[in-house]
PQR file with spaces between the fields and no chain letter, atoms N, CA, C, O and H, PARSE charges and radii, in Angstrom:
ATOM       1  N    MET     1     100.856  127.962   99.185 -0.4000 1.5000
ATOM       2  CA   MET     1     101.122  126.717   98.528 -0.0000 2.0000
ATOM       3  C    MET     1     101.308  126.859   97.027  0.5500 1.7000
ATOM       4  O    MET     1     101.680  125.890   96.365 -0.5500 1.4000
ATOM       5  N    GLY     2     101.071  127.986   96.495 -0.4000 1.5000
ATOM       6  CA   GLY     2     101.274  128.167   95.061 -0.0000 2.0000
ATOM       7  C    GLY     2     100.021  127.882   94.263  0.5500 1.7000
ATOM       8  O    GLY     2      98.980  127.525   94.814 -0.5500 1.4000
ATOM       9  H    GLY     2     100.768  128.773   97.032  0.4000 1.0000
ATOM      10  N    GLN     3     100.139  128.045   92.962 -0.4000 1.5000
ATOM      11  CA   GLN     3      98.970  127.941   92.096 -0.0000 2.0000
ATOM      12  C    GLN     3      98.425  126.531   91.932  0.5500 1.7000
ATOM      13  O    GLN     3      97.273  126.376   91.525 -0.5500 1.4000
ATOM      14  H    GLN     3     100.985  128.335   92.515  0.4000 1.0000
ATOM      15  N    TRP     4      99.214  125.488   92.234 -0.4000 1.5000
ATOM      16  CA   TRP     4      98.741  124.115   92.070 -0.0000 2.0000
ATOM      17  C    TRP     4      98.578  123.385   93.392  0.5500 1.7000
ATOM      18  O    TRP     4      98.406  122.166   93.392 -0.5500 1.4000
ATOM      19  H    TRP     4     100.149  125.615   92.565  0.4000 1.0000
ATOM      20  N    GLY     5      98.625  124.075   94.503 -0.4000 1.5000
ATOM      21  CA   GLY     5      98.535  123.390   95.786 -0.0000 2.0000
ATOM      22  C    GLY     5      99.792  122.586   96.038  0.5500 1.7000
ATOM      23  O    GLY     5     100.899  123.119   95.957 -0.5500 1.4000
ATOM      24  H    GLY     5      98.765  125.066   94.503  0.4000 1.0000
ATOM      25  N    ARG     6      99.634  121.323   96.339 -0.4000 1.5000
ATOM      26  CA   ARG     6     100.775  120.456   96.605 -0.0000 2.0000
ATOM      27  C    ARG     6     101.099  119.620   95.379  0.5500 1.7000
ATOM      28  O    ARG     6     101.075  118.392   95.458 -0.5500 1.4000
ATOM      29  H    ARG     6      98.735  120.890   96.404  0.4000 1.0000
ATOM      30  N    ALA     7     101.393  120.229   94.281 -0.4000 1.5000
ATOM      31  CA   ALA     7     101.688  119.509   93.049 -0.0000 2.0000
ATOM      32  C    ALA     7     103.075  118.873   93.121  0.5500 1.7000
ATOM      33  O    ALA     7     104.028  119.480   93.609 -0.5500 1.4000
ATOM      34  H    ALA     7     101.412  121.226   94.217  0.4000 1.0000
ATOM      35  N    SER     8     103.167  117.651   92.631 -0.4000 1.5000
ATOM      36  CA   SER     8     104.433  116.935   92.550 -0.0000 2.0000
ATOM      37  C    SER     8     105.279  117.518   91.430  0.5500 1.7000
ATOM      38  O    SER     8     104.756  118.117   90.489 -0.5500 1.4000
ATOM      39  H    SER     8     102.393  117.158   92.234  0.4000 1.0000
ATOM      40  N    LEU     9     106.572  117.341   91.537 -0.4000 1.5000
ATOM      41  CA   LEU     9     107.487  117.713   90.460 -0.0000 2.0000
ATOM      42  C    LEU     9     107.071  117.025   89.163  0.5500 1.7000
ATOM      43  O    LEU     9     107.295  117.558   88.076 -0.5500 1.4000
ATOM      44  H    LEU     9     106.996  116.854   92.301  0.4000 1.0000
ATOM      45  N    LEU    10     106.465  115.842   89.277 -0.4000 1.5000
ATOM      46  CA   LEU    10     106.097  115.059   88.106 -0.0000 2.0000
ATOM      47  C    LEU    10     104.676  115.318   87.608  0.5500 1.7000
ATOM      48  O    LEU    10     104.235  114.687   86.647 -0.5500 1.4000
ATOM      49  H    LEU    10     106.283  115.410   90.160  0.4000 1.0000
ATOM      50  N    ASP    11     103.969  116.223   88.240 -0.4000 1.5000
ATOM      51  CA   ASP    11     102.605  116.554   87.837 -0.0000 2.0000
ATOM      52  C    ASP    11     102.634  117.149   86.421  0.5500 1.7000
ATOM      53  O    ASP    11     103.450  118.027   86.142 -0.5500 1.4000
ATOM      54  H    ASP    11     104.327  116.735   89.021  0.4000 1.0000
ATOM      55  N    PRO    12     101.756  116.684   85.531 -0.5600 1.5000
ATOM      56  CA   PRO    12     101.734  117.212   84.158  0.2800 2.0000
ATOM      57  C    PRO    12     101.552  118.732   84.088  0.5500 1.7000
ATOM      58  O    PRO    12     101.983  119.369   83.127 -0.5500 1.4000
ATOM      59  N    ARG    13     100.908  119.310   85.115 -0.4000 1.5000
ATOM      60  CA   ARG    13     100.758  120.767   85.121 -0.0000 2.0000
ATOM      61  C    ARG    13     102.098  121.449   85.340  0.5500 1.7000
ATOM      62  O    ARG    13     102.276  122.605   84.955 -0.5500 1.4000
ATOM      63  H    ARG    13     100.557  118.792   85.895  0.4000 1.0000
ATOM      64  N    VAL    14     103.034  120.752   85.948 -0.4000 1.5000
ATOM      65  CA   VAL    14     104.370  121.298   86.196 -0.0000 2.0000
ATOM      66  C    VAL    14     105.300  120.972   85.030  0.5500 1.7000
ATOM      67  O    VAL    14     106.065  121.826   84.583 -0.5500 1.4000
ATOM      68  H    VAL    14     102.889  119.813   86.260  0.4000 1.0000
ATOM      69  N    THR    15     105.231  119.729   84.537 -0.4000 1.5000
ATOM      70  CA   THR    15     106.173  119.266   83.513 -0.0000 2.0000
ATOM      71  C    THR    15     105.729  119.544   82.084  0.5500 1.7000
ATOM      72  O    THR    15     106.530  119.488   81.151 -0.5500 1.4000
ATOM      73  H    THR    15     104.609  119.035   84.900  0.4000 1.0000
ATOM      74  N    GLY    16     104.455  119.843   81.925 -0.4000 1.5000
ATOM      75  CA   GLY    16     103.933  119.973   80.566 -0.0000 2.0000
ATOM      76  C    GLY    16     103.855  118.610   79.884  0.5500 1.7000
ATOM      77  O    GLY    16     103.734  118.524   78.662 -0.5500 1.4000
ATOM      78  H    GLY    16     103.804  119.889   82.683  0.4000 1.0000
ATOM      79  N    GLY    17     103.925  117.545   80.686 -0.4000 1.5000
ATOM      80  CA   GLY    17     103.852  116.188   80.148 -0.0000 2.0000
ATOM      81  C    GLY    17     105.194  115.602   79.759  0.5500 1.7000
ATOM      82  O    GLY    17     105.254  114.476   79.264 -0.5500 1.4000
ATOM      83  H    GLY    17     104.022  117.615   81.678  0.4000 1.0000
ATOM      84  N    ASP    18     106.275  116.345   79.972 -0.4000 1.5000
ATOM      85  CA   ASP    18     107.611  115.867   79.592 -0.0000 2.0000
ATOM      86  C    ASP    18     108.431  115.554   80.844  0.5500 1.7000
ATOM      87  O    ASP    18     108.796  116.459   81.596 -0.5500 1.4000
ATOM      88  H    ASP    18     106.227  117.259   80.373  0.4000 1.0000
ATOM      89  N    LEU    19     108.719  114.269   81.063 -0.4000 1.5000
ATOM      90  CA   LEU    19     109.479  113.841   82.240 -0.0000 2.0000
ATOM      91  C    LEU    19     110.984  113.739   81.976  0.5500 1.7000
ATOM      92  O    LEU    19     111.738  113.314   82.852 -0.5500 1.4000
ATOM      93  H    LEU    19     108.423  113.534   80.453  0.4000 1.0000
ATOM      94  N    THR    20     111.419  114.121   80.789 -0.4000 1.5000
ATOM      95  CA   THR    20     112.822  114.000   80.424 -0.0000 2.0000
ATOM      96  C    THR    20     113.734  114.658   81.453  0.5500 1.7000
ATOM      97  O    THR    20     113.613  115.846   81.752 -0.5500 1.4000
ATOM      98  H    THR    20     110.807  114.466   80.077  0.4000 1.0000
ATOM      99  N    GLY    21     114.647  113.854   81.985 -0.4000 1.5000
ATOM     100  CA   GLY    21     115.630  114.365   82.939 -0.0000 2.0000
ATOM     101  C    GLY    21     115.131  114.542   84.357  0.5500 1.7000
ATOM     102  O    GLY    21     115.878  115.007   85.218 -0.5500 1.4000
ATOM     103  H    GLY    21     114.746  112.889   81.742  0.4000 1.0000
ATOM     104  N    LEU    22     113.866  114.176   84.625 -0.4000 1.5000
ATOM     105  CA   LEU    22     113.303  114.367   85.959 -0.0000 2.0000
ATOM     106  C    LEU    22     113.222  113.054   86.730  0.5500 1.7000
ATOM     107  O    LEU    22     112.804  112.029   86.193 -0.5500 1.4000
ATOM     108  H    LEU    22     113.259  113.798   83.925  0.4000 1.0000
ATOM     109  N    LEU    23     113.622  113.103   87.977 -0.4000 1.5000
ATOM     110  CA   LEU    23     113.537  111.944   88.853 -0.0000 2.0000
ATOM     111  C    LEU    23     113.092  112.427   90.221  0.5500 1.7000
ATOM     112  O    LEU    23     113.708  113.323   90.797 -0.5500 1.4000
ATOM     113  H    LEU    23     113.962  113.936   88.413  0.4000 1.0000
ATOM     114  N    ALA    24     112.036  111.842   90.738 -0.4000 1.5000
ATOM     115  CA   ALA    24     111.557  112.180   92.077 -0.0000 2.0000
ATOM     116  C    ALA    24     111.809  110.981   92.980  0.5500 1.7000
ATOM     117  O    ALA    24     111.480  109.848   92.629 -0.5500 1.4000
ATOM     118  H    ALA    24     111.536  111.113   90.269  0.4000 1.0000
ATOM     119  N    VAL    25     112.391  111.236   94.141 -0.4000 1.5000
ATOM     120  CA   VAL    25     112.642  110.197   95.129 -0.0000 2.0000
ATOM     121  C    VAL    25     111.729  110.496   96.306  0.5500 1.7000
ATOM     122  O    VAL    25     111.712  111.615   96.819 -0.5500 1.4000
ATOM     123  H    VAL    25     112.658  112.157   94.427  0.4000 1.0000
ATOM     124  N    TYR    26     110.975  109.500   96.730 -0.4000 1.5000
ATOM     125  CA   TYR    26     109.984  109.725   97.771 -0.0000 2.0000
ATOM     126  C    TYR    26     110.149  108.702   98.882  0.5500 1.7000
ATOM     127  O    TYR    26     110.215  107.500   98.625 -0.5500 1.4000
ATOM     128  H    TYR    26     110.988  108.591   96.313  0.4000 1.0000
ATOM     129  N    SER    27     110.215  109.177  100.102 -0.4000 1.5000
ATOM     130  CA   SER    27     110.342  108.298  101.258 -0.0000 2.0000
ATOM     131  C    SER    27     108.996  108.176  101.961  0.5500 1.7000
ATOM     132  O    SER    27     108.554  109.097  102.647 -0.5500 1.4000
ATOM     133  H    SER    27     110.161  110.154  100.311  0.4000 1.0000
ATOM     134  N    LEU    28     108.363  107.048  101.783 -0.4000 1.5000
ATOM     135  CA   LEU    28     107.093  106.789  102.438 -0.0000 2.0000
ATOM     136  C    LEU    28     107.306  106.543  103.929  0.5500 1.7000
ATOM     137  O    LEU    28     106.404  106.774  104.735 -0.5500 1.4000
ATOM     138  H    LEU    28     108.722  106.299  101.225  0.4000 1.0000
ATOM     139  N    SER    29     108.503  106.071  104.296 -0.4000 1.5000
ATOM     140  CA   SER    29     108.770  105.765  105.698 -0.0000 2.0000
ATOM     141  C    SER    29     108.646  106.992  106.588  0.5500 1.7000
ATOM     142  O    SER    29     108.138  106.892  107.705 -0.5500 1.4000
ATOM     143  H    SER    29     109.235  105.883  103.641  0.4000 1.0000
ATOM     144  N    LYS    30     109.092  108.127  106.124 -0.4000 1.5000
ATOM     145  CA   LYS    30     108.999  109.343  106.934 -0.0000 2.0000
ATOM     146  C    LYS    30     107.579  109.893  106.922  0.5500 1.7000
ATOM     147  O    LYS    30     107.055  110.297  107.960 -0.5500 1.4000
ATOM     148  H    LYS    30     109.505  108.209  105.216  0.4000 1.0000
ATOM     149  N    GLN    31     106.966  109.908  105.760 -0.4000 1.5000
ATOM     150  CA   GLN    31     105.651  110.509  105.594 -0.0000 2.0000
ATOM     151  C    GLN    31     104.568  109.753  106.336  0.5500 1.7000
ATOM     152  O    GLN    31     103.646  110.373  106.867 -0.5500 1.4000
ATOM     153  H    GLN    31     107.392  109.579  104.917  0.4000 1.0000
ATOM     154  N    SER    32     104.650  108.443  106.388 -0.4000 1.5000
ATOM     155  CA   SER    32     103.594  107.649  106.996 -0.0000 2.0000
ATOM     156  C    SER    32     103.977  107.109  108.369  0.5500 1.7000
ATOM     157  O    SER    32     103.338  106.185  108.872 -0.5500 1.4000
ATOM     158  H    SER    32     105.399  107.940  105.957  0.4000 1.0000
ATOM     159  N    THR    33     105.000  107.671  108.969 -0.4000 1.5000
ATOM     160  CA   THR    33     105.480  107.259  110.280 -0.0000 2.0000
ATOM     161  C    THR    33     105.737  105.753  110.327  0.5500 1.7000
ATOM     162  O    THR    33     105.341  105.070  111.272 -0.5500 1.4000
ATOM     163  H    THR    33     105.519  108.422  108.561  0.4000 1.0000
ATOM     164  N    SER    34     106.399  105.259  109.302 -0.4000 1.5000
ATOM     165  CA   SER    34     106.754  103.842  109.261 -0.0000 2.0000
ATOM     166  C    SER    34     108.260  103.716  109.042  0.5500 1.7000
ATOM     167  O    SER    34     108.714  103.004  108.146 -0.5500 1.4000
ATOM     168  H    SER    34     106.720  105.813  108.535  0.4000 1.0000
ATOM     169  N    ARG    35     109.016  104.412  109.869 -0.4000 1.5000
ATOM     170  CA   ARG    35     110.462  104.513  109.697 -0.0000 2.0000
ATOM     171  C    ARG    35     111.184  103.166  109.634  0.5500 1.7000
ATOM     172  O    ARG    35     112.178  103.040  108.918 -0.5500 1.4000
ATOM     173  H    ARG    35     108.647  104.989  110.597  0.4000 1.0000
ATOM     174  N    ALA    36     110.722  102.193  110.343 -0.4000 1.5000
ATOM     175  CA   ALA    36     111.406  100.900  110.375 -0.0000 2.0000
ATOM     176  C    ALA    36     111.330  100.156  109.042  0.5500 1.7000
ATOM     177  O    ALA    36     112.101   99.225  108.811 -0.5500 1.4000
ATOM     178  H    ALA    36     109.914  102.295  110.924  0.4000 1.0000
ATOM     179  N    THR    37     110.419  100.552  108.172 -0.4000 1.5000
ATOM     180  CA   THR    37     110.249   99.833  106.908 -0.0000 2.0000
ATOM     181  C    THR    37     111.290  100.210  105.871  0.5500 1.7000
ATOM     182  O    THR    37     111.644   99.382  105.032 -0.5500 1.4000
ATOM     183  H    THR    37     109.792  101.309  108.359  0.4000 1.0000
ATOM     184  N    GLY    38     111.781  101.411  105.905 -0.4000 1.5000
ATOM     185  CA   GLY    38     112.721  101.868  104.887 -0.0000 2.0000
ATOM     186  C    GLY    38     112.075  101.933  103.515  0.5500 1.7000
ATOM     187  O    GLY    38     112.756  101.750  102.506 -0.5500 1.4000
ATOM     188  H    GLY    38     111.494  102.084  106.587  0.4000 1.0000
ATOM     189  N    ALA    39     110.786  102.187  103.458 -0.4000 1.5000
ATOM     190  CA   ALA    39     110.048  102.168  102.202 -0.0000 2.0000
ATOM     191  C    ALA    39     110.183  103.488  101.458  0.5500 1.7000
ATOM     192  O    ALA    39     109.885  104.553  101.997 -0.5500 1.4000
ATOM     193  H    ALA    39     110.233  102.335  104.278  0.4000 1.0000
ATOM     194  N    ALA    40     110.637  103.401  100.211 -0.4000 1.5000
ATOM     195  CA   ALA    40     110.782  104.586   99.363 -0.0000 2.0000
ATOM     196  C    ALA    40     110.687  104.133   97.907  0.5500 1.7000
ATOM     197  O    ALA    40     110.740  102.939   97.613 -0.5500 1.4000
ATOM     198  H    ALA    40     110.879  102.536   99.773  0.4000 1.0000
ATOM     199  N    PHE    41     110.545  105.101   96.999 -0.4000 1.5000
ATOM     200  CA   PHE    41     110.526  104.752   95.583 -0.0000 2.0000
ATOM     201  C    PHE    41     111.016  105.928   94.757  0.5500 1.7000
ATOM     202  O    PHE    41     111.099  107.053   95.249 -0.5500 1.4000
ATOM     203  H    PHE    41     110.502  106.071   97.238  0.4000 1.0000
ATOM     204  N    VAL    42     111.339  105.659   93.499 -0.4000 1.5000
ATOM     205  CA   VAL    42     111.688  106.701   92.549 -0.0000 2.0000
ATOM     206  C    VAL    42     110.676  106.648   91.411  0.5500 1.7000
ATOM     207  O    VAL    42     110.144  105.586   91.087 -0.5500 1.4000
ATOM     208  H    VAL    42     111.271  104.745   93.099  0.4000 1.0000
ATOM     209  N    ALA    43     110.420  107.794   90.815 -0.4000 1.5000
ATOM     210  CA   ALA    43     109.496  107.884   89.687 -0.0000 2.0000
ATOM     211  C    ALA    43     109.985  109.003   88.781  0.5500 1.7000
ATOM     212  O    ALA    43     110.662  109.926   89.234 -0.5500 1.4000
ATOM     213  H    ALA    43     110.852  108.657   91.079  0.4000 1.0000
ATOM     214  N    GLY    44     109.645  108.919   87.517 -0.4000 1.5000
ATOM     215  CA   GLY    44     110.014  109.986   86.597 -0.0000 2.0000
ATOM     216  C    GLY    44     110.384  109.474   85.220  0.5500 1.7000
ATOM     217  O    GLY    44     109.721  108.597   84.666 -0.5500 1.4000
ATOM     218  H    GLY    44     109.095  108.169   87.149  0.4000 1.0000
ATOM     219  N    ASP    45     111.454  110.035   84.675 -0.4000 1.5000
ATOM     220  CA   ASP    45     111.932  109.734   83.330 -0.0000 2.0000
ATOM     221  C    ASP    45     112.229  108.237   83.204  0.5500 1.7000
ATOM     222  O    ASP    45     113.127  107.732   83.878 -0.5500 1.4000
ATOM     223  H    ASP    45     111.993  110.748   85.124  0.4000 1.0000
ATOM     224  N    PRO    46     111.486  107.519   82.349 -0.5600 1.5000
ATOM     225  CA   PRO    46     111.704  106.083   82.202  0.2800 2.0000
ATOM     226  C    PRO    46     113.143  105.718   81.823  0.5500 1.7000
ATOM     227  O    PRO    46     113.646  104.678   82.248 -0.5500 1.4000
ATOM     228  N    ALA    47     113.802  106.556   81.037 -0.4000 1.5000
ATOM     229  CA   ALA    47     115.188  106.271   80.645 -0.0000 2.0000
ATOM     230  C    ALA    47     116.120  106.339   81.851  0.5500 1.7000
ATOM     231  O    ALA    47     117.024  105.513   81.980 -0.5500 1.4000
ATOM     232  H    ALA    47     113.393  107.401   80.692  0.4000 1.0000
ATOM     233  N    LEU    48     115.911  107.309   82.732 -0.4000 1.5000
ATOM     234  CA   LEU    48     116.736  107.410   83.939 -0.0000 2.0000
ATOM     235  C    LEU    48     116.490  106.226   84.860  0.5500 1.7000
ATOM     236  O    LEU    48     117.431  105.655   85.412 -0.5500 1.4000
ATOM     237  H    LEU    48     115.176  107.979   82.627  0.4000 1.0000
ATOM     238  N    ILE    49     115.225  105.856   85.025 -0.4000 1.5000
ATOM     239  CA   ILE    49     114.884  104.732   85.890 -0.0000 2.0000
ATOM     240  C    ILE    49     115.473  103.439   85.333  0.5500 1.7000
ATOM     241  O    ILE    49     116.007  102.629   86.091 -0.5500 1.4000
ATOM     242  H    ILE    49     114.460  106.319   84.577  0.4000 1.0000
ATOM     243  N    ALA    50     115.382  103.239   84.029 -0.4000 1.5000
ATOM     244  CA   ALA    50     115.940  102.038   83.407 -0.0000 2.0000
ATOM     245  C    ALA    50     117.445  101.952   83.647  0.5500 1.7000
ATOM     246  O    ALA    50     117.998  100.858   83.755 -0.5500 1.4000
ATOM     247  H    ALA    50     114.948  103.897   83.414  0.4000 1.0000
ATOM     248  N    GLY    51     118.095  103.090   83.728 -0.4000 1.5000
ATOM     249  CA   GLY    51     119.534  103.107   83.963 -0.0000 2.0000
ATOM     250  C    GLY    51     119.934  102.750   85.380  0.5500 1.7000
ATOM     251  O    GLY    51     121.041  102.262   85.604 -0.5500 1.4000
ATOM     252  H    GLY    51     117.645  103.979   83.640  0.4000 1.0000
ATOM     253  N    ILE    52     119.049  102.984   86.343 -0.4000 1.5000
ATOM     254  CA   ILE    52     119.409  102.686   87.734 -0.0000 2.0000
ATOM     255  C    ILE    52     118.829  101.369   88.229  0.5500 1.7000
ATOM     256  O    ILE    52     119.280  100.840   89.245 -0.5500 1.4000
ATOM     257  H    ILE    52     118.149  103.380   86.161  0.4000 1.0000
ATOM     258  N    LEU    53     117.843  100.835   87.531 -0.4000 1.5000
ATOM     259  CA   LEU    53     117.177   99.610   87.999 -0.0000 2.0000
ATOM     260  C    LEU    53     118.039   98.347   88.005  0.5500 1.7000
ATOM     261  O    LEU    53     118.000   97.591   88.976 -0.5500 1.4000
ATOM     262  H    LEU    53     117.476  101.264   86.705  0.4000 1.0000
ATOM     263  N    PRO    54     118.807   98.100   86.958 -0.5600 1.5000
ATOM     264  CA   PRO    54     119.517   96.813   86.926  0.2800 2.0000
ATOM     265  C    PRO    54     120.452   96.635   88.127  0.5500 1.7000
ATOM     266  O    PRO    54     121.591   97.100   88.128 -0.5500 1.4000
ATOM     267  N    GLY    55     119.944   95.963   89.124 -0.4000 1.5000
ATOM     268  CA   GLY    55     120.761   95.634   90.274 -0.0000 2.0000
ATOM     269  C    GLY    55     120.905   96.710   91.328  0.5500 1.7000
ATOM     270  O    GLY    55     121.538   96.468   92.356 -0.5500 1.4000
ATOM     271  H    GLY    55     119.018   95.585   89.123  0.4000 1.0000
ATOM     272  N    ALA    56     120.344   97.885   91.115 -0.4000 1.5000
ATOM     273  CA   ALA    56     120.528   98.972   92.086 -0.0000 2.0000
ATOM     274  C    ALA    56     120.050   98.578   93.478  0.5500 1.7000
ATOM     275  O    ALA    56     120.790   98.718   94.451 -0.5500 1.4000
ATOM     276  H    ALA    56     119.829   98.081   90.280  0.4000 1.0000
ATOM     277  N    GLY    57     118.836   98.092   93.576 -0.4000 1.5000
ATOM     278  CA   GLY    57     118.312   97.701   94.878 -0.0000 2.0000
ATOM     279  C    GLY    57     119.008   96.485   95.442  0.5500 1.7000
ATOM     280  O    GLY    57     119.329   96.434   96.630 -0.5500 1.4000
ATOM     281  H    GLY    57     118.235   97.978   92.785  0.4000 1.0000
ATOM     282  N    LYS    58     119.240   95.508   94.588 -0.4000 1.5000
ATOM     283  CA   LYS    58     119.855   94.267   95.039 -0.0000 2.0000
ATOM     284  C    LYS    58     121.279   94.510   95.546  0.5500 1.7000
ATOM     285  O    LYS    58     121.647   94.014   96.611 -0.5500 1.4000
ATOM     286  H    LYS    58     118.979   95.550   93.624  0.4000 1.0000
ATOM     287  N    HIS    59     122.064   95.255   94.808 -0.4000 1.5000
ATOM     288  CA   HIS    59     123.465   95.456   95.168 -0.0000 2.0000
ATOM     289  C    HIS    59     123.663   96.483   96.265  0.5500 1.7000
ATOM     290  O    HIS    59     124.699   96.486   96.930 -0.5500 1.4000
ATOM     291  H    HIS    59     121.765   95.658   93.944  0.4000 1.0000
ATOM     292  N    ALA    60     122.700   97.341   96.460 -0.4000 1.5000
ATOM     293  CA   ALA    60     122.813   98.339   97.526 -0.0000 2.0000
ATOM     294  C    ALA    60     122.073   97.883   98.785  0.5500 1.7000
ATOM     295  O    ALA    60     121.994   98.631   99.759 -0.5500 1.4000
ATOM     296  H    ALA    60     121.858   97.338   95.920  0.4000 1.0000
ATOM     297  N    GLY    61     121.536   96.677   98.772 -0.4000 1.5000
ATOM     298  CA   GLY    61     120.821   96.159   99.940 -0.0000 2.0000
ATOM     299  C    GLY    61     119.490   96.838  100.172  0.5500 1.7000
ATOM     300  O    GLY    61     119.065   97.006  101.315 -0.5500 1.4000
ATOM     301  H    GLY    61     121.600   96.069   97.980  0.4000 1.0000
ATOM     302  N    MET    62     118.821   97.234   99.085 -0.4000 1.5000
ATOM     303  CA   MET    62     117.583   97.985   99.230 -0.0000 2.0000
ATOM     304  C    MET    62     116.367   97.254   98.697  0.5500 1.7000
ATOM     305  O    MET    62     115.449   97.895   98.185 -0.5500 1.4000
ATOM     306  H    MET    62     119.166   97.097   98.156  0.4000 1.0000
ATOM     307  N    ILE    63     116.328   95.945   98.800 -0.4000 1.5000
ATOM     308  CA   ILE    63     115.150   95.209   98.352 -0.0000 2.0000
ATOM     309  C    ILE    63     114.087   95.315   99.442  0.5500 1.7000
ATOM     310  O    ILE    63     114.299   94.889  100.577 -0.5500 1.4000
ATOM     311  H    ILE    63     117.073   95.424   99.216  0.4000 1.0000
ATOM     312  N    VAL    64     112.960   95.879   99.086 -0.4000 1.5000
ATOM     313  CA   VAL    64     111.867   96.076  100.050 -0.0000 2.0000
ATOM     314  C    VAL    64     111.032   94.801  100.096  0.5500 1.7000
ATOM     315  O    VAL    64     110.605   94.294   99.058 -0.5500 1.4000
ATOM     316  H    VAL    64     112.788   96.225   98.163  0.4000 1.0000
ATOM     317  N    ALA    65     110.800   94.286  101.297 -0.4000 1.5000
ATOM     318  CA   ALA    65     110.035   93.054  101.486 -0.0000 2.0000
ATOM     319  C    ALA    65     108.631   93.185  100.916  0.5500 1.7000
ATOM     320  O    ALA    65     108.049   94.269  100.916 -0.5500 1.4000
ATOM     321  H    ALA    65     111.147   94.697  102.140  0.4000 1.0000
ATOM     322  N    GLY    66     108.090   92.062  100.427 -0.4000 1.5000
ATOM     323  CA   GLY    66     106.754   92.034   99.826 -0.0000 2.0000
ATOM     324  C    GLY    66     105.668   92.652  100.689  0.5500 1.7000
ATOM     325  O    GLY    66     104.892   93.466  100.188 -0.5500 1.4000
ATOM     326  H    GLY    66     108.563   91.181  100.427  0.4000 1.0000
ATOM     327  N    PRO    67     105.579   92.292  101.992 -0.5600 1.5000
ATOM     328  CA   PRO    67     104.537   92.890  102.828  0.2800 2.0000
ATOM     329  C    PRO    67     104.671   94.418  102.943  0.5500 1.7000
ATOM     330  O    PRO    67     103.670   95.130  103.022 -0.5500 1.4000
ATOM     331  N    VAL    68     105.906   94.906  102.952 -0.4000 1.5000
ATOM     332  CA   VAL    68     106.111   96.359  103.028 -0.0000 2.0000
ATOM     333  C    VAL    68     105.667   97.004  101.720  0.5500 1.7000
ATOM     334  O    VAL    68     105.064   98.078  101.742 -0.5500 1.4000
ATOM     335  H    VAL    68     106.719   94.328  102.888  0.4000 1.0000
ATOM     336  N    GLN    69     105.951   96.370  100.579 -0.4000 1.5000
ATOM     337  CA   GLN    69     105.493   96.900   99.289 -0.0000 2.0000
ATOM     338  C    GLN    69     103.967   96.975   99.257  0.5500 1.7000
ATOM     339  O    GLN    69     103.403   97.960   98.780 -0.5500 1.4000
ATOM     340  H    GLN    69     106.441   95.498  100.561  0.4000 1.0000
ATOM     341  N    ALA    70     103.305   95.943   99.762 -0.4000 1.5000
ATOM     342  CA   ALA    70     101.837   95.942   99.794 -0.0000 2.0000
ATOM     343  C    ALA    70     101.325   97.073  100.684  0.5500 1.7000
ATOM     344  O    ALA    70     100.355   97.746  100.337 -0.5500 1.4000
ATOM     345  H    ALA    70     103.763   95.143  100.150  0.4000 1.0000
ATOM     346  N    ALA    71     101.973   97.284  101.826 -0.4000 1.5000
ATOM     347  CA   ALA    71     101.560   98.357  102.741 -0.0000 2.0000
ATOM     348  C    ALA    71     101.755   99.729  102.108  0.5500 1.7000
ATOM     349  O    ALA    71     100.979  100.649  102.368 -0.5500 1.4000
ATOM     350  H    ALA    71     102.762   96.737  102.108  0.4000 1.0000
ATOM     351  N    MET    72     102.790   99.871  101.277 -0.4000 1.5000
ATOM     352  CA   MET    72     103.050  101.163  100.617 -0.0000 2.0000
ATOM     353  C    MET    72     101.892  101.596   99.732  0.5500 1.7000
ATOM     354  O    MET    72     101.649  102.792   99.565 -0.5500 1.4000
ATOM     355  H    MET    72     103.420   99.124  101.066  0.4000 1.0000
ATOM     356  N    THR    73     101.181  100.639   99.170 -0.4000 1.5000
ATOM     357  CA   THR    73     100.093  100.988   98.248 -0.0000 2.0000
ATOM     358  C    THR    73      98.877  101.539   98.958  0.5500 1.7000
ATOM     359  O    THR    73      98.032  102.173   98.326 -0.5500 1.4000
ATOM     360  H    THR    73     101.379   99.668   99.306  0.4000 1.0000
ATOM     361  N    VAL    74      98.766  101.312  100.276 -0.4000 1.5000
ATOM     362  CA   VAL    74      97.596  101.787  101.013 -0.0000 2.0000
ATOM     363  C    VAL    74      97.948  102.743  102.149  0.5500 1.7000
ATOM     364  O    VAL    74      97.062  103.165  102.892 -0.5500 1.4000
ATOM     365  H    VAL    74      99.453  100.797  100.790  0.4000 1.0000
ATOM     366  N    ALA    75      99.219  103.090  102.296 -0.4000 1.5000
ATOM     367  CA   ALA    75      99.644  103.973  103.385 -0.0000 2.0000
ATOM     368  C    ALA    75      99.030  105.366  103.213  0.5500 1.7000
ATOM     369  O    ALA    75      98.859  105.833  102.086 -0.5500 1.4000
ATOM     370  H    ALA    75      99.939  102.747  101.693  0.4000 1.0000
ATOM     371  N    PRO    76      98.701  106.029  104.322 -0.5600 1.5000
ATOM     372  CA   PRO    76      98.155  107.395  104.215  0.2800 2.0000
ATOM     373  C    PRO    76      99.176  108.333  103.601  0.5500 1.7000
ATOM     374  O    PRO    76     100.378  108.208  103.834 -0.5500 1.4000
ATOM     375  N    ARG    77      98.683  109.264  102.822 -0.4000 1.5000
ATOM     376  CA   ARG    77      99.567  110.235  102.165 -0.0000 2.0000
ATOM     377  C    ARG    77      99.331  111.605  102.767  0.5500 1.7000
ATOM     378  O    ARG    77      98.200  112.017  103.020 -0.5500 1.4000
ATOM     379  H    ARG    77      97.707  109.366  102.633  0.4000 1.0000
ATOM     380  N    GLY    78     100.455  112.304  102.989 -0.4000 1.5000
ATOM     381  CA   GLY    78     100.554  113.565  103.642 -0.0000 2.0000
ATOM     382  C    GLY    78      99.617  114.628  103.341  0.5500 1.7000
ATOM     383  O    GLY    78      99.712  115.715  103.911 -0.5500 1.4000
ATOM     384  H    GLY    78     101.374  111.969  102.783  0.4000 1.0000
């Protein structure tokens, strides 16, 4: 597993605290066996996220329902 175990791309031990140019896309639907929800998120460089947020979910049909968002916060992690 390497020196950090299962460290995320965004882990400060990996990035040195600099998220510039980094974007991680994570599908909770596959990891938590909740495929029907289509639950996923992006995290990373705030500038990159700000560039994709305006209308990205709305125009691509990817608005996640409120109950699914609530479930994402407590879903088991791999």
